[in-house]
Each structure stands twice: as structure tokens, then as C-alpha cells.
SERO-4910 file (N, C-alpha, C, O; in steps of 0.05 Angstrom, whole numbers):
BEGIN
 pado doro    nc1    nc2    nc3   cac1   cac2   cac3    cc1    cc2    cc3    oc1    oc2    oc3
  Met    A   1012  -1214   -785   1005  -1201   -752   1002  -1241   -745    987  -1258   -755
  Gly    A   1027  -1242   -719   1027  -1268   -709    992  -1278   -703    974  -1262   -697
  Leu    A    989  -1302   -706    958  -1326   -703    961  -1311   -666    941  -1297   -662
  Phe    A    976  -1312   -648    969  -1309   -623    974  -1277   -617    968  -1267   -595
  Lys    A    981  -1266   -630    992  -1242   -622    979  -1224   -611    958  -1216   -620
  Arg    A    995  -1210   -581    972  -1190   -564    982  -1176   -556   1006  -1173   -557
  Asn    A    961  -1157   -543    967  -1127   -537    980  -1130   -512    992  -1150   -504
  Pro    A    975  -1105   -498    991  -1094   -477    976  -1114   -453    988  -1132   -442
  Phe    A    961  -1110   -450    933  -1115   -435    938  -1162   -430    930  -1178   -413
  Gly    A    956  -1167   -461    944  -1195   -457    931  -1199   -469    925  -1222   -462
  His    A    913  -1193   -492    892  -1196   -500    902  -1214   -524    922  -1205   -534
  Ile    A    892  -1240   -538    900  -1254   -565    889  -1233   -580    865  -1231   -576
  Leu    A    904  -1209   -606    879  -1210   -620    863  -1218   -632    840  -1210   -633
  Phe    A    877  -1247   -649    856  -1257   -666    830  -1267   -646    808  -1277   -653
  Phe    A    838  -1264   -624    814  -1271   -615    796  -1245   -614    773  -1244   -622
  Lys    A    806  -1229   -604    798  -1199   -600    780  -1190   -634    757  -1184   -637
  Lys    A    803  -1194   -656    782  -1192   -671    748  -1196   -681    729  -1182   -688
  Trp    A    758  -1231   -676    738  -1254   -675    708  -1237   -658    684  -1238   -666
  Leu    A    717  -1226   -641    687  -1227   -624    679  -1201   -625    657  -1195   -615
  Ile    A    698  -1178   -640    688  -1150   -655    670  -1157   -673    651  -1143   -678
  Arg    A    674  -1178   -686    659  -1178   -710    632  -1201   -715    616  -1203   -733
  Ile    A    637  -1216   -692    626  -1233   -688    594  -1206   -654    585  -1225   -642
  Leu    A    588  -1195   -648    593  -1185   -624    573  -1151   -637    555  -1139   -626
  Gly    A    584  -1145   -659    578  -1125   -676    564  -1129   -697    554  -1109   -708
  Thr    A    557  -1156   -708    538  -1165   -733    516  -1174   -710    493  -1175   -717
  Ile    A    523  -1181   -679    495  -1181   -669    479  -1164   -657    459  -1171   -643
  Thr    A    489  -1132   -661    489  -1108   -650    476  -1101   -668    453  -1102   -661
  His    A    480  -1094   -688    491  -1070   -710    445  -1059   -720    432  -1038   -724
  Arg    A    439  -1093   -719    407  -1089   -717    391  -1054   -694    370  -1040   -695
  Arg    A    412  -1055   -679    403  -1040   -650    410  -1011   -666    391   -996   -667
  Phe    A    426  -1006   -676    432   -987   -689    425   -970   -702    423   -945   -701
  Arg    A    417   -998   -729    407   -995   -759    384  -1017   -761    388  -1040   -770
  Gly    A    361  -1008   -750    342  -1025   -743    324  -1025   -738    305  -1023   -754
  Phe    A    322  -1029   -707    306  -1027   -693    306  -1000   -686    284   -998   -675
  Asn    A    313   -984   -686    326   -961   -675    336   -952   -697    339   -965   -718
  Glu    A    342   -930   -693    368   -913   -717    387   -893   -703    377   -883   -683
  Leu    A    404   -888   -707    432   -882   -694    437   -850   -726    443   -852   -750
  His    A    430   -823   -707    441   -809   -726    457   -797   -720    454   -780   -702
  Ile    A    494   -802   -739    513   -790   -737    526   -762   -740    519   -753   -762
  Glu    A    537   -749   -731    550   -723   -740    572   -724   -740    575   -744   -726
  Gly    A    590   -717   -745    625   -700   -750    634   -735   -739    645   -737   -718
  Ser    A    627   -763   -757    653   -771   -755    673   -766   -784    696   -769   -789
  Glu    A    663   -762   -790    687   -747   -801    719   -733   -796    739   -729   -809
  Ile    A    709   -728   -771    735   -727   -754    757   -752   -743    777   -752   -729
  Ile    A    744   -768   -756    764   -801   -749    778   -804   -755    797   -810   -741
  Lys    A    778   -803   -787    792   -812   -808    819   -794   -789    840   -806   -783
  Asp    A    816   -775   -783    841   -741   -782    862   -749   -753    882   -736   -747
  Leu    A    851   -773   -739    859   -768   -715    894   -800   -721    901   -816   -738
  Pro    A    904   -787   -687    920   -803   -694    919   -832   -691    900   -843   -678
  Asp    A    937   -845   -702    921   -878   -688    935   -881   -652    928   -904   -647
  Thr    A    948   -873   -631    948   -865   -613    936   -841   -598    930   -819   -609
  Asn    A    933   -848   -567    945   -823   -559    911   -807   -564    913   -783   -565
  Val    A    897   -812   -566    871   -813   -561    847   -818   -542    835   -840   -540
  Leu    A    842   -801   -532    824   -798   -505    788   -785   -517    781   -762   -524
  Phe    A    771   -815   -515    745   -802   -524    736   -795   -495    742   -807   -474
  Ile    A    720   -773   -498    702   -769   -462    671   -778   -485    664   -784   -508
  Ser    A    662   -770   -450    630   -784   -471    608   -790   -441    611   -804   -421
  Asn    A    579   -766   -455    558   -769   -437    556   -799   -441    561   -810   -463
  His    A    545   -816   -412    535   -849   -405    505   -838   -404    495   -818   -394
  Gln    A    496   -863   -419    471   -870   -403    466   -892   -408    441   -895   -405
  Thr    A    478   -917   -417    477   -942   -408    504   -963   -402    527   -957   -407
  Tyr    A    496   -986   -391    531   -986   -379    555  -1009   -403    575  -1022   -397
  Phe    A    541  -1005   -431    549  -1032   -456    545  -1014   -480    563  -1005   -493
  Ala    A    509  -1011   -484    498   -999   -507    522   -979   -528    529   -985   -551
  Asp    A    531   -955   -514    544   -927   -512    580   -942   -527    595   -933   -544
  Val    A    582   -964   -512    608   -964   -510    614   -978   -548    632   -973   -564
  Val    A    589   -997   -548    586  -1011   -568    580  -1000   -595    588  -1009   -617
  Ser    A    565   -980   -590    553   -958   -610    584   -948   -625    591   -951   -648
  Met    A    597   -936   -603    626   -927   -600    636   -945   -632    639   -938   -655
  Phe    A    637   -967   -620    659   -991   -636    652   -987   -660    667   -977   -677
  His    A    627   -995   -665    605   -990   -699    616   -961   -714    627   -958   -736
  Val    A    609   -938   -691    618   -910   -709    643   -904   -715    649   -889   -734
  Phe    A    663   -918   -694    694   -906   -706    704   -926   -730    718   -919   -749
  Asn    A    693   -959   -726    702   -980   -757    692   -968   -777    706   -962   -796
  Ala    A    667   -962   -774    656   -951   -799    667   -932   -807    670   -933   -831
  Ser    A    677   -908   -795    685   -886   -797    718   -881   -814    726   -861   -827
  Leu    A    734   -912   -808    758   -913   -805    756   -924   -839    772   -922   -857
  Ser    A    730   -938   -838    737   -951   -873    718   -944   -895    711   -957   -915
  Gly    A    708   -907   -881    714   -888   -907    692   -880   -905    685   -862   -921
  Arg    A    669   -893   -876    635   -887   -875    639   -861   -872    663   -855   -872
  Val    A    614   -833   -869    612   -799   -875    587   -814   -844    573   -833   -853
  Asp    A    584   -811   -827    554   -800   -815    539   -831   -813    520   -832   -797
  Ser    A    545   -858   -829    537   -876   -832    548   -903   -815    573   -905   -813
  Ile    A    528   -926   -800    532   -955   -803    524   -979   -817    524  -1003   -813
  Lys    A    513   -950   -852    512   -984   -858    524   -997   -878    537   -989   -898
  Asn    A    518  -1021   -869    534  -1035   -884    549  -1058   -862    572  -1051   -863
  Val    A    549  -1072   -852    564  -1081   -824    586  -1094   -835    597  -1107   -817
  Gly    A    600  -1097   -863    624  -1109   -870    657  -1082   -866    679  -1080   -876
  Tyr    A    643  -1068   -845    678  -1061   -833    676  -1065   -817    687  -1050   -801
  Leu    A    664  -1084   -809    676  -1096   -777    699  -1115   -779    714  -1124   -761
  Trp    A    699  -1124   -817    710  -1151   -817    743  -1143   -813    759  -1159   -803
  Gln    A    750  -1117   -822    773  -1110   -800    788  -1083   -792    802  -1065   -801
  Pro    A    777  -1094   -771    766  -1077   -744    789  -1062   -719    802  -1074   -702
  Lys    A    787  -1038   -725    813  -1028   -704    810  -1043   -677    789  -1048   -665
  Leu    A    843  -1053   -670    839  -1078   -654    854  -1056   -627    856  -1062   -603
  Asn    A    859  -1037   -637    878  -1022   -596    851  -1001   -597    858   -978   -606
  Ile    A    830  -1003   -592    809   -984   -584    808   -995   -556    821  -1016   -554
  Tyr    A    793   -985   -529    802   -991   -501    773   -972   -487    768   -949   -494
  Tyr    A    760   -987   -469    744   -969   -463    748   -968   -433    757   -990   -424
  Val    A    745   -950   -415    747   -948   -388    713   -960   -373    691   -955   -381
  Ala    A    720   -972   -356    686   -981   -339    703   -984   -307    723   -976   -294
  Ala    A    673  -1005   -308    677   -998   -265    684  -1030   -263    667  -1046   -269
  Lys    A    713  -1038   -255    718  -1078   -250    698  -1086   -239    688  -1104   -253
  Glu    A    683  -1079   -215    651  -1096   -204    629  -1100   -232    613  -1118   -229
  Thr    A    627  -1086   -254    605  -1083   -269    623  -1106   -285    621  -1131   -281
  Met    A    639  -1095   -301    653  -1123   -320    656  -1150   -303    667  -1166   -318
  Lys    A    653  -1160   -282    663  -1183   -272    629  -1195   -270    624  -1218   -263
  Ser    A    610  -1178   -276    575  -1193   -258    572  -1207   -274    548  -1213   -272
  Gly    A    582  -1220   -295    562  -1245   -314    588  -1244   -338    608  -1229   -340
  Leu    A    579  -1267   -352    599  -1284   -376    602  -1262   -396    623  -1253   -406
  Leu    A    570  -1253   -400    571  -1221   -431    593  -1197   -419    614  -1190   -431
  Pro    A    583  -1187   -394    613  -1172   -377    635  -1172   -384    647  -1153   -394
  Lys    A    647  -1207   -377    671  -1217   -393    684  -1218   -417    705  -1207   -426
  Ile    A    662  -1239   -426    666  -1223   -450    669  -1206   -469    684  -1209   -488
  Leu    A    648  -1180   -464    670  -1157   -473    681  -1141   -454    671  -1119   -451
  Ala    A    697  -1147   -442    727  -1137   -420    735  -1147   -444    742  -1134   -463
  Tyr    A    733  -1164   -443    756  -1185   -468    765  -1166   -501    786  -1166   -514
  Val    A    739  -1152   -503    736  -1143   -545    750  -1114   -531    755  -1099   -550
  Gly    A    760  -1095   -499    774  -1076   -500    772  -1075   -471    785  -1096   -465
  Ser    A    763  -1063   -445    755  -1062   -432    786  -1062   -401    799  -1080   -391
  Ile    A    786  -1034   -395    801  -1024   -377    793  -1018   -348    788   -997   -335
  Ser    A    794  -1041   -342    769  -1055   -307    785  -1035   -295    809  -1037   -300
  Ile    A    777  -1017   -281    790   -998   -245    771   -997   -234    750   -992   -244
  Glu    A    776  -1004   -204    768   -996   -183    742   -970   -177    760   -957   -166
  Arg    A    734   -964   -176    726   -930   -174    725   -928   -137    722   -944   -118
  Thr    A    728   -897   -140    727   -893   -113    707   -880    -98    706   -861    -82
  Trp    A    694   -894   -108    673   -868    -97    640   -891    -80    627   -891    -59
  Arg    A    641   -910   -112    612   -928   -108    616   -954   -110    626   -960   -132
  Ala    A    611   -983    -86    622  -1005   -100    599  -1015    -74    595  -1010    -50
  Glu    A    583  -1038   -101    574  -1056    -92    542  -1050    -84    527  -1067    -76
  Gly    A    535  -1019    -87    525  -1008    -88    526   -987    -69    505   -973    -71
  Lys    A    548   -976    -45    551   -962    -27    562   -949    -43    571   -954    -65
  Asn    A    563   -920    -25    579   -904    -22    607   -903    -10    609   -906     15
  Ile    A    625   -899    -21    651   -910     -8    665   -885    -10    655   -869    -27
  Asn    A    690   -876      7    713   -856     -3    738   -872     -4    749   -880     17
  Arg    A    751   -879    -29    776   -886    -20    797   -877    -39    792   -858    -54
  Gln    A    827   -893    -39    844   -869    -61    840   -884    -86    827   -905    -89
  Val    A    855   -866   -109    852   -864   -126    867   -902   -135    875   -900   -112
  Lys    A    878   -931   -145    896   -941   -143    912   -934   -177    903   -940   -200
  Met    A    941   -918   -169    963   -918   -183    961   -946   -210    959   -944   -234
  Ser    A    962   -966   -196    945   -986   -223    930   -976   -244    929   -982   -267
  Asp    A    922   -962   -234    883   -953   -258    898   -940   -271    899   -954   -292
  Ile    A    910   -924   -274    922   -900   -273    943   -906   -298    942   -896   -321
  Ser    A    966   -927   -286    979   -934   -299    968   -951   -342    975   -949   -365
  Ser    A    947   -965   -325    925   -970   -353    922   -966   -376    928   -975   -398
  Ile    A    905   -938   -358    895   -919   -382    924   -905   -388    925   -889   -407
  Gly    A    941   -909   -378    964   -895   -407    976   -910   -415    988   -897   -431
  Lys    A    985   -938   -417    978   -963   -425    967   -962   -445    977   -960   -468
  Ala    A    925   -963   -433    934   -967   -463    912   -944   -481    892   -949   -494
  Leu    A    928   -917   -475    933   -878   -495    959   -895   -505    960   -893   -530
  Asp    A    974   -907   -498   1001   -913   -515    999   -934   -541   1009   -934   -564
  Asp    A    982   -950   -527    976   -967   -549    962   -955   -578    968   -955   -601
  Gly    A    937   -943   -561    916   -948   -587    896   -905   -572    904   -884   -562
  Trp    A    868   -917   -580    853   -910   -558    836   -908   -545    822   -928   -546
  Val    A    825   -887   -527    817   -902   -505    792   -886   -502    789   -862   -509
  Ile    A    775   -902   -490    737   -885   -484    721   -884   -459    709   -902   -447
  Thr    A    723   -860   -453    723   -844   -420    693   -841   -415    676   -836   -432
  Phe    A    692   -844   -396    667   -824   -383    663   -807   -362    647   -811   -344
  Pro    A    670   -796   -364    673   -771   -332    664   -770   -323    673   -759   -303
  Gln    A    631   -780   -320    616   -780   -293    617   -800   -284    634   -796   -267
  Gly    A    612   -821   -283    635   -849   -286    604   -858   -270    604   -870   -248
  Thr    A    576   -849   -287    549   -857   -277    541   -845   -303    551   -828   -317
  Thr    A    509   -865   -307    494   -867   -333    466   -843   -315    445   -841   -327
  Thr    A    469   -831   -293    449   -804   -281    463   -785   -284    483   -777   -272
  Pro    A    438   -772   -320    455   -730   -329    450   -722   -308    431   -724   -293
  Phe    A    486   -704   -306    490   -679   -296    505   -687   -273    512   -669   -257
  Lys    A    510   -710   -268    528   -701   -251    547   -701   -254    555   -709   -276
  Pro    A    575   -687   -222    595   -683   -227    609   -701   -249    605   -725   -251
  Ile    A    633   -680   -271    652   -688   -269    672   -702   -255    681   -687   -237
  Arg    A    685   -730   -255    700   -746   -248    740   -729   -250    753   -726   -270
  Lys    A    746   -723   -228    771   -709   -226    801   -720   -243    821   -710   -252
  Gly    A    786   -754   -238    810   -763   -249    820   -768   -274    842   -778   -280
  Thr    A    797   -759   -290    792   -761   -326    821   -732   -329    841   -733   -344
  Ala    A    811   -708   -307    825   -691   -319    853   -696   -312    871   -687   -326
  His    A    857   -713   -283    889   -707   -285    905   -732   -303    930   -730   -303
  Ile    A    894   -755   -317    883   -765   -334    902   -746   -365    920   -753   -381
  Ile    A    893   -733   -364    889   -711   -387    910   -689   -391    914   -676   -411
  Lys    A    926   -685   -363    953   -669   -346    975   -689   -367    990   -686   -386
  Lys    A    967   -708   -352   1000   -728   -333    996   -738   -361   1019   -744   -369
  Tyr    A    981   -741   -375    987   -763   -419    993   -740   -445   1010   -739   -462
  Lys    A    961   -716   -437    974   -707   -454    967   -712   -491    980   -705   -511
  Pro    A    932   -729   -487    919   -749   -501    909   -716   -516    906   -693   -507
  Ile    A    905   -730   -547    883   -712   -559    850   -710   -552    842   -733   -551
  Val    A    826   -688   -546    816   -696   -532    783   -694   -546    775   -672   -553
  Val    A    765   -718   -548    756   -723   -573    730   -717   -570    718   -730   -587
  Pro    A    705   -697   -551    683   -700   -537    666   -722   -552    674   -727   -575
  Ile    A    645   -736   -545    626   -733   -550    597   -734   -541    596   -737   -517
  Val    A    573   -732   -553    550   -725   -551    523   -749   -551    510   -748   -572
  Ile    A    517   -760   -541    496   -789   -530    474   -780   -527    471   -760   -513
  Asp    A    457   -790   -538    416   -798   -529    410   -803   -548    420   -802   -571
  Gly    A    386   -813   -537    370   -838   -540    372   -861   -525    352   -870   -515
  Phe    A    402   -876   -520    405   -897   -507    384   -898   -486    372   -919   -484
  Arg    A    379   -882   -472    374   -886   -452    334   -898   -443    321   -908   -424
  Arg    A    331   -886   -476    303   -889   -477    293   -910   -493    269   -913   -495
  Ser    A    308   -926   -504    318   -950   -528    324   -978   -512    318  -1001   -517
  Phe    A    337   -966   -493    354   -993   -476    347   -994   -449    335   -977   -436
  Asp    A    355  -1012   -441    344  -1015   -414    380  -1002   -395    395   -986   -406
  Lys    A    385  -1010   -373    406   -995   -347    433  -1015   -360    455  -1018   -351
  Lys    A    423  -1024   -379    457  -1049   -374    463  -1037   -407    486  -1031   -414
  Gly    A    434  -1034   -428    454  -1031   -449    443  -1059   -470    446  -1061   -494
  Leu    A    427  -1080   -448    433  -1111   -465    405  -1111   -476    403  -1118   -499
  Arg    A    382  -1103   -465    358  -1107   -480    340  -1080   -485    336  -1063   -469
  Ile    A    330  -1083   -513    319  -1062   -538    291  -1057   -503    274  -1073   -499
  Lys    A    293  -1048   -497    254  -1019   -479    244  -1007   -500    222   -999   -494
  Lys    A    249  -1001   -521    232   -982   -538    244   -990   -568    268   -988   -571
  Lys    A    231   -998   -589    230   -995   -616    230   -957   -612    226   -940   -594
  Asn    A    241   -959   -653    223   -925   -661    249   -911   -646    265   -908   -664
  Ile    A    256   -903   -627    271   -883   -615    298   -875   -630    316   -891   -636
  Leu    A    297   -848   -634    329   -833   -652    347   -836   -625    343   -825   -603
  Gln    A    365   -853   -632    397   -843   -630    407   -824   -635    406   -823   -660
  Thr    A    422   -796   -623    440   -786   -635    474   -797   -636    479   -821   -636
  Phe    A    487   -782   -637    509   -792   -630    540   -760   -647    550   -755   -669
  Glu    A    542   -752   -630    544   -726   -647    581   -730   -636    584   -732   -611
  Ile    A    601   -731   -649    630   -720   -652    641   -703   -652    646   -696   -675
  Lys    A    651   -683   -632    662   -656   -628    692   -645   -643    710   -661   -646
  Lys    A    693   -624   -650    730   -634   -651    742   -625   -624    730   -612   -606
  Pro    A    767   -633   -624    788   -640   -602    785   -621   -591    784   -601   -605
  Leu    A    784   -618   -567    798   -587   -541    815   -581   -540    836   -592   -536
  Glu    A    807   -558   -545    843   -538   -542    846   -548   -516    824   -557   -509
  Ile    A    864   -551   -497    872   -548   -477    897   -547   -480    907   -556   -500
  Asp    A    917   -532   -455    947   -523   -456    958   -537   -431    963   -525   -411
  Tyr    A    962   -570   -433    965   -575   -417    987   -582   -388    992   -597   -369
  Asp    A    995   -551   -406   1018   -545   -373   1005   -537   -362    997   -549   -342
  Asn    A    991   -503   -372    980   -491   -358    948   -486   -334    943   -475   -312
  Glu    A    931   -505   -357    910   -502   -352    908   -525   -320    918   -546   -316
  Ser    A    893   -511   -307    895   -541   -271    869   -546   -284    859   -540   -306
  Ile    A    862   -562   -257    853   -584   -249    820   -587   -255    806   -605   -264
  Pro    A    810   -549   -244    785   -546   -242    777   -537   -273    754   -540   -280
  Asp    A    799   -526   -291    782   -507   -307    791   -527   -340    791   -521   -364
  Ile    A    798   -548   -326    802   -574   -347    763   -585   -346    744   -583   -362
  Val    A    767   -597   -319    740   -608   -307    709   -589   -325    688   -598   -335
  Lys    A    715   -572   -323    696   -554   -324    694   -557   -361    673   -552   -373
  Lys    A    726   -568   -379    720   -562   -400    706   -573   -414    695   -566   -435
  Ile    A    704   -605   -393    692   -625   -392    669   -625   -398    660   -637   -417
  Glu    A    659   -612   -385    631   -605   -371    624   -596   -392    602   -606   -399
  Phe    A    631   -580   -408    608   -567   -426    620   -581   -455    606   -584   -475
  Ala    A    639   -586   -453    652   -605   -487    618   -638   -483    599   -644   -498
  Ile    A    626   -648   -455    599   -663   -465    571   -659   -455    554   -676   -451
  Glu    A    571   -639   -451    534   -624   -453    529   -634   -429    504   -638   -429
  Gln    A    543   -645   -401    525   -644   -382    532   -626   -366    544   -637   -347
  His    A    531   -594   -364    532   -574   -353    517   -570   -343    500   -572   -361
  Pro    A    502   -562   -321    460   -564   -304    450   -541   -337    434   -544   -355
  Ser    A    465   -525   -332    453   -512   -361    447   -517   -380    438   -499   -394
  Phe    A    449   -542   -390    445   -552   -414    416   -570   -405    400   -583   -417
  Ser    A    418   -565   -387    392   -580   -382    353   -587   -396    340   -606   -404
  Lys    A    350   -557   -392    334   -555   -410    334   -556   -444    317   -559   -461
  Val    A    360   -551   -445    371   -533   -477    357   -576   -493    337   -582   -506
  Ile    A    377   -592   -484    371   -605   -489    338   -631   -497    334   -646   -516
  Ser    A    323   -625   -471    296   -635   -465    287   -629   -499    276   -642   -517
  Lys    A    294   -609   -497    282   -597   -525    278   -604   -546    259   -608   -561
  Lys    A    311   -604   -547    326   -620   -572    314   -647   -572    295   -652   -587
  Glu    A    324   -663   -557    302   -684   -560    281   -692   -583    284   -704   -604
  Leu    A    260   -679   -570    228   -669   -575    227   -670   -597    216   -688   -611
  Leu    A    247   -637   -612    250   -634   -644    261   -664   -657    250   -669   -679
  Ala    A    275   -680   -652    300   -700   -658    272   -718   -671    265   -722   -695
  Gln    A    256   -727   -642    232   -747   -643    205   -739   -660    187   -754   -668
  Glu    A    208   -716   -661    187   -704   -684    197   -710   -710    184   -724   -725
  Glu    A    219   -699   -716    226   -711   -739    233   -742   -758    231   -746   -782
  Ile    A    240   -761   -735    238   -781   -740    214   -784   -752    210   -783   -776
  Asn    A    191   -789   -725    177   -796   -734    161   -792   -761    152   -808   -777
  Lys    A    162   -759   -761    156   -764   -793    163   -778   -817    147   -792   -829
  Gln    A    188   -773   -824    206   -793   -827    189   -826   -837    187   -837   -859
  Arg    A    178   -836   -806    171   -869   -830    139   -846   -828    129   -836   -849
  Glu    A    134   -843   -816    109   -842   -828    103   -836   -856     83   -844   -868
  Trp    A    123   -821   -866    129   -812   -896    138   -844   -912    144   -845   -935
***
């Protein structure tokens, strides 16, 4: 790899690698120290192709969710199953991981701009801007950017477009799936909302169990399934259908009771 080799978005890979190493080392204790990240299903990661993989997930904080995924993905690729023990897995990180984020968020300060260099595909939200509800057309250049990222590697997206739970799935994700036909891998996270502030930068509470479940890729008939069909499939895959609300609340309680017992022991 040449010292100044760039990815399709013009980011210098040498700088990106060092940013991932440094930020990963700084954030590691947020998921293995102050709080614990319980991972399930990470063996799936090693069997995925190097490109055209779309990860869909529920969303709880602006940045901590994505940071945890960089940790889990790289740890899994280095042979660790359901573990991020020993941060050495970041020495040779996967450099073609991208995540979809609101352009407004990624320009809101120096740290977001640095995080954007790590792999943000910054798009303009069609439903909200500057704290107000809006209604504008999807920019085709944003769709093309996501397609470019899928062609180069893996893309993380949050189909609800908000950290508020059980909000509707945005149809844009289904359109992207129909258009680019990626392997779609669902992820369900929890505990981040309780342990971090909304931005996911400040630790709000310690000794919180954070859960991270990677599910098997969705079976999708790209040509024959309709947009509403795919939206519904996403809604259930990331456990954001309203019917999950009571089930998840009970699951959260049992999981936290278990980690409290382990700490007492």
C-alpha cells in the first residue's frame, strides 16, 4: 500500500489507519472496562465477502454505536469470537468500513469531522434539518455515494435515521437494497442509551451491560420483493417493530440482573 493511497472518497488510507488505531485505543475501555460489551454472533463476520455488505442496526447514540461496530468487526476479522479482548486487533484494521451519517451531525465540531474521516458517508436528511421537520427530495448523489462505498467495502446504516426507539424504518434503505443488492446483515444493540449521553461521547453511567447481537444475513428476493416488504423485514430484523417493546424491556432487565450478579461474585 502506497503511503498516500486513497480510497474512493479521497481519504488517505495511511492517515485513516492511524486514526482508527488511536481512536480505537482511546475508546476501548468504554466497551471493556467502564462498561461491558456482550457480543453474540460475531463468527458471521469472517465469512462475509470483502465488499457489498450492508449492516443495518437500531440506533441509540450518534457515535458510540458505530465505534463499537468498528471494534467488533475488526476483532472478529482477527480471529476473536464474541470478544474485543486485547485491542491489538486494531493494528491492521479493515479500512473499507463506512457508515451513513447526517451531514449536519458530521460538521458539528472538530471531533465529528475527525470521525467523518474514519469512514462517514455524509448525507442530507430528507425529513429533518437544524432541529426542524422538513420534506425534501433525496439527493441522488447521496445514493450514489452509498453505492460507491458498497462497491469498495462494508457500509453501516441505521434505517430509522434517529436514536428514538421504535420509529418507522426509512424507505431509502429498502431502495438501496433493491438497487445495489448487498448482503444485508442485521445488528441489534442495547445498553448504549443508558451508558452514554445522546452523542455517545460522554460516559453517563458505569457498570451497564451493553449488548451487541449480529444476526444471520437476511434472505431477500431483490427483484420480486416490494419496498414495503423489505421495510417490514428490516423492522423485525433489528427488533424495532412495536411488538418488540415489552419483550426488549424484559430482556434488558434480565441481562442487567445477570451482570450485577457476576460483579458481586
